[in-house]
N, C-alpha and C positions, 0 to 999 in steps of 0.2 A: 659475589654473584647472588642475585636475588633468587629466592626459593622458586618462584614461578619459572625463571629461566632454567634452573637446575632440573625441574620437573619436565620441561620441554625437551632438554637434552637427554634426560633419562629415557623418555618415551622414544625419542629418535634412535638412541643406541639400542634399546630393546628391539625395535623394529628391524634395525640393521642386522642385529644378531640373529633374529629369526630368519631373515633372508639368507644370510650366509649359511646357517645350519641346513636350510632346505637345499641350497646348492650342493653342500657336502653330501647330503642324502642322495641327491640325484647322481652325483659323481660315483658314489659307492654302488648304486644300483647299476650304473653303466659298467662298472668294474666287474660286478657279478655276472652281468649278461655276457661280457667279453670272456670271462672264465668258462661260462657254460657252453659257449659256442664251440663246436668242433670245427676247427679250421682244416679244410680238406687239403690245402697245399701250403708250401713254404711261404709264399707271398701273403696269404691270408693270415698265417700264424704270426708273421712279422708285423703286420698291421694290427693284429690283436694285441701283441706285446707293446707296441707304441701307444695304443689306446689305453692300455692298463697303466703304463708309465705316466702318461699325461694325466690320467684320472688321479693317480696317487699324488703327483706333484700338486695338482689343483687342491686336493683335499688337505694336504700338509700345509700349504700356504693359507688356506682358509682357516685351518685350526689355529694358526698363529694369529690370524686376524681376530678370531673369536676371543683369544686370550687378551688382545689389546682392548677389545670392547669391554670384556669383563673387568679389566683393570680400571677402565674409565668409570664403569658402573660402581666399582668399589670406592673410587675417589669421590663420587657423588655421595655414596652412603656415609663416608667419613667426613664429608664437608670440605674436601681438598680439591674438588673438581675445579678446573680453571686456573690452577696454580702450576707453574712449571716445576717438575720434579727435580730439576737441577738447581735452578737459582731461586726458586720460591716466588718469583714475580708472577703477576697475572699473565695468563696466556691471552693473546689478543682475541677479542670476540669474533673478528672476521676469520681467524684461524680455526676457532672452535666451530664456527658455522660450516666451514669447508671440510674440516677434519675433526669431528666431535670426539674422537678417541685420542687426540693429540696429547702427548705427555709434556712437550716442551714448548716454550715460547719460540718465536721465530729465530731470535739470536742464538739460543741454545740448540735449536734444531740444526742450524747451520754448523755449529761447532760439532755436533754429533755426526752430521753428514761428512765432515772432514776428518772424523776419527779423533777429535780432540777431547771428547768427553765420553 
């Protein structure tokens, strides 16, 4: 992959990372607001607990997403971005355009989805 393309993907990944982190920050502030609110009745407390649970799940999933983005940035830094981590072949450019944090080529991703790798 050319240096210019790598730089474009690096910028795209950094922007996506910032977007995800800002969403996590919003989810955490929502969680704090839900904790601070004194729910006057059982129904309100249940709704508050559901909101907290959803907020936690969102931020946990987003943290995993940030890890994937960070791993892609590390592959850029080491010069291995665009290589499948399983077979070592090039990840298709269309796949990287759609999923810039992709670790696998399409064939290996299908194997992983089936639990074969």
